[in-house]
C-alpha positions in Angstrom: 0.0 0.0 0.0 1.2 3.2 -1.0 1.6 6.0 2.0 1.4 9.5 1.2 2.9 12.2 3.1 1.0 15.2 3.8 2.7 18.8 4.3 0.5 21.2 6.0 0.4 25.2 6.3 -2.1 26.7 8.6 -3.0 30.1 9.8 -3.5 31.1 13.2 -6.1 28.6 14.7 -5.9 26.3 12.3 -7.7 28.3 9.6 -6.7 28.3 6.1 -5.1 25.2 6.0 -3.0 24.3 2.8 -2.3 20.4 2.3 0.6 19.9 0.0 0.7 16.1 -1.5 4.6 16.7 -2.3 4.7 12.9 -3.8 2.1 14.3 -6.3 3.3 16.9 -8.1 1.0 19.8 -7.9 -1.5 18.7 -5.6 -2.6 21.1 -3.2 -5.8 20.8 -1.0 -7.2 23.7 0.6 -9.8 24.1 3.9 -11.3 26.6 5.7 -10.2 24.7 8.6 -7.4 22.0 9.1 -10.0 19.1 9.4 -11.9 20.4 6.0 -8.6 20.2 4.3 -7.4 16.8 5.5 -11.3 15.5 4.8 -10.6 16.5 1.5 -7.5 14.6 0.8 -8.3 11.3 0.0 -10.8 12.3 -2.4 -8.2 14.6 -4.0 -5.8 12.0 -4.5 -8.2 9.8 -6.0 -9.3 12.5 -8.7 -5.4 13.3 -9.2 -4.7 9.6 -9.6 -7.7 9.0 -12.2 -6.5 12.2 -14.2 -3.1 10.7 -14.4 -4.4 7.5 -15.0 -6.6 9.0 -18.0 -3.6 10.5 -19.7 -1.9 7.5 -19.6 1.2 8.9 -17.6 0.4 6.7 -14.6 -0.2 3.0 -13.9 -1.8 3.1 -10.5 -5.6 3.1 -10.5 -7.6 5.1 -8.5 -9.0 2.8 -6.4 -5.8 1.5 -5.6 -5.5 1.5 -1.7 -3.4 4.1 -0.1 -2.9 5.6 3.3 -1.9 9.3 4.6 0.1 10.4 7.2 0.7 14.0 8.2 4.4 14.8 8.2 5.0 18.7 8.8 2.5 21.2 10.1 3.8 24.5 9.8 1.4 27.0 11.8 4.2 29.7 12.3 4.8 32.7 9.6 2.9 35.5 8.0 1.0 34.3 4.8 0.3 30.5 6.3 -2.6 28.8 4.7 -2.5 31.1 1.7 0.6 29.5 0.0 3.3 31.1 1.7 6.8 30.4 0.0 9.1 30.6 3.1 8.5 28.0 5.4 9.4 25.2 2.8 9.3 21.7 3.5 12.0 19.3 3.9 11.7 17.3 0.5 12.0 20.9 -0.6 15.7 21.1 -0.1 16.6 17.7 -1.4 17.6 16.6 -4.8 15.0 14.3 -7.0 17.5 12.9 -8.7 21.5 12.4 -8.4 24.0 15.2 -9.1 26.5 14.3 -11.6 
């Protein structure tokens, strides 16, 4: 079973939350609260995988079982929950391919 790590950024009092699924390039789920955003994640992953499968670029079926886990939840910063570029997440700072 595939496990997707979730990287959250929330504004004050866990309002306006963005969930980044870095394993699925470009997948960001937004919610008015952290709970709302996390609740929307599984359906968003299924839609994303369905899209990739229909484009012929992914062998995973949207119905394949998967799990999620919160890897990081950033709650300090100026624009959190609005797409703040400053906090970064640990995978943002590692190379996706070996350097030559």
